[in-house]
C-alpha positions in Angstrom: -23.9 -82.4 -63.3 -22.9 -84.2 -60.0 -24.2 -83.8 -56.4 -21.3 -81.3 -55.7 -21.9 -79.0 -58.6 -22.3 -75.6 -56.9 -23.0 -73.8 -60.1 -26.5 -75.4 -60.3 -27.5 -73.2 -57.2 -27.0 -70.1 -59.5 -23.7 -69.1 -57.6 -21.5 -67.0 -60.0 -18.0 -67.9 -60.3 -16.6 -64.6 -59.2 -18.9 -64.5 -56.2 -17.7 -68.0 -55.2 -14.0 -67.0 -55.6 -14.4 -63.8 -53.5 -16.3 -65.8 -50.9 -13.7 -68.5 -50.8 -11.1 -65.9 -50.3 -12.9 -64.2 -47.4 -13.5 -67.6 -45.7 -9.9 -68.5 -46.2 -9.1 -65.1 -44.4 -11.6 -66.1 -41.7 -9.9 -69.4 -41.3 -6.5 -67.9 -41.1 -7.8 -65.6 -38.3 -9.3 -68.6 -36.4 -6.2 -70.8 -36.9 -3.6 -68.3 -35.7 -1.8 -70.8 -33.6 1.8 -71.0 -34.7 1.6 -68.0 -37.2 5.1 -67.0 -36.7 6.5 -70.5 -37.2 7.4 -70.5 -40.8 11.1 -71.3 -41.4 13.1 -68.6 -42.9 13.6 -69.2 -46.5 17.2 -69.1 -47.5 18.2 -67.3 -50.6 17.0 -64.3 -52.7 13.5 -64.7 -54.0 11.7 -62.9 -56.7 8.2 -63.8 -55.7 8.1 -66.1 -52.6 8.4 -65.0 -48.9 8.9 -67.2 -46.0 5.2 -68.3 -45.8 4.7 -68.8 -49.4 8.0 -70.7 -49.8 7.0 -73.0 -47.0 3.6 -73.8 -48.7 5.3 -74.4 -52.1 8.0 -76.5 -50.6 5.5 -78.7 -48.7 3.3 -78.9 -51.8 6.3 -79.9 -54.1 7.5 -82.4 -51.6 4.3 -84.3 -51.7 3.8 -84.2 -55.4 7.6 -85.2 -56.1 8.7 -87.1 -52.9 12.4 -88.2 -52.5 12.6 -92.0 -53.1 9.4 -92.1 -55.1 9.6 -92.7 -58.8 13.3 -91.2 -58.8 15.8 -91.2 -56.0 15.8 -87.4 -55.8 12.8 -85.4 -55.0 11.5 -81.9 -55.2 13.7 -80.7 -52.4 16.9 -82.0 -53.9 16.2 -80.5 -57.3 15.3 -77.2 -55.8 11.8 -77.0 -57.4 10.7 -74.4 -55.1 13.4 -72.1 -56.5 12.2 -72.9 -59.9 8.7 -72.0 -58.9 9.9 -68.7 -57.5 11.7 -67.7 -60.6 9.0 -68.6 -63.0 6.2 -66.8 -61.1 8.5 -63.8 -60.3 8.9 -63.3 -64.0 5.1 -62.9 -64.5 3.1 -59.7 -64.6 1.7 -58.4 -61.2 -1.8 -59.6 -61.9 -0.6 -63.3 -62.3 1.6 -62.9 -59.2 -1.4 -61.6 -57.1 -3.6 -64.7 -58.4 -0.7 -67.1 -57.6 -0.3 -65.7 -54.1 -4.2 -66.1 -53.5 -3.9 -69.6 -54.7 -1.1 -70.3 -52.3 -3.0 -68.8 -49.4 -6.1 -70.8 -50.3 -4.0 -74.0 -50.3 -2.5 -73.1 -47.1 -5.6 -72.2 -45.1 -8.4 -74.4 -46.7 -7.9 -77.6 -44.6 -10.4 -76.2 -42.1 -13.1 -76.3 -45.0 -12.0 -79.6 -46.8 -10.8 -81.7 -43.8 -12.3 -79.9 -40.9 -8.9 -79.6 -39.3 -7.8 -76.4 -37.6 -4.3 -76.7 -39.0 -2.6 -75.1 -42.0 -1.5 -77.3 -44.9 2.1 -76.8 -43.8 1.2 -78.1 -40.2 -0.6 -81.3 -41.6 1.2 -84.8 -41.4 2.5 -86.1 -44.7 -0.5 -88.6 -44.8 -2.9 -85.6 -44.2 -1.1 -83.6 -46.8 -1.6 -86.4 -49.3 -5.2 -86.9 -48.4 -5.8 -83.1 -48.6 -4.1 -82.7 -52.0 -6.2 -85.8 -53.4 -9.3 -83.6 -52.3 -8.0 -80.6 -54.4 -7.1 -82.8 -57.4 -10.5 -84.6 -57.6 -12.6 -81.6 -56.2 -16.0 -80.8 -57.9 -14.9 -77.1 -57.5 -13.0 -76.0 -60.6 -11.0 -73.3 -58.7 -9.5 -76.0 -56.5 -8.6 -78.3 -59.4 -7.1 -75.5 -61.4 -4.9 -74.3 -58.6 -3.7 -77.9 -57.9 -3.1 -78.6 -61.6 -1.3 -75.3 -62.1 1.0 -75.7 -59.1 1.6 -79.5 -60.0 2.6 -78.6 -63.6 4.9 -75.8 -62.5 6.5 -78.1 -60.0 6.9 -81.1 -62.5 8.3 -78.7 -65.0 10.8 -77.4 -62.6 11.7 -81.0 -61.7 12.1 -82.4 -65.3 13.9 -79.3 -66.6 16.8 -80.0 -64.2 19.8 -81.7 -65.5 20.1 -83.9 -62.5 16.9 -85.8 -63.5 17.7 -86.1 -67.1 19.7 -89.3 -66.7 16.5 -91.1 -65.1 14.4 -90.3 -68.2 17.0 -91.1 -70.8 17.4 -87.5 -71.9 21.0 -86.5 -73.2 20.1 -82.7 -73.2 19.4 -80.2 -76.0 21.2 -80.9 -79.4 23.9 -78.5 -80.1 
């Protein structure tokens, strides 16, 4: 058990998750500056709206940046569209949980970094620092959301034919 293990205080997981969602809502209320400044997402989406599209787009671009390990990045490969299609095909309960995770990711900088900004308003360096906190968090919820979103984004990236040439994959055998 590490110093950051909240479960040792007798807090139940369900209580913690509900509390975090309430606190996220409070943070969203406090950080209302620029609430209407989400760019309009182009295209027809099964799951994402303008706000959630902006969050997943920002997340995926930090996880798979253009010019990183590959010349193309998440934006070039349309990873956000893949995320939308995959989650949009899931049952409503899964979609509800995913939406809660996206909102937590968007509004938690106030708690993890003490910044009155949303995730989408952070600089690239701040986003990287913030995501490292999620990835290495002592809170399983943060790690789980990070890992789940990262897995979906990397699946979307590597399943695109444009990336196959960089990994030596010729496509499925006929």
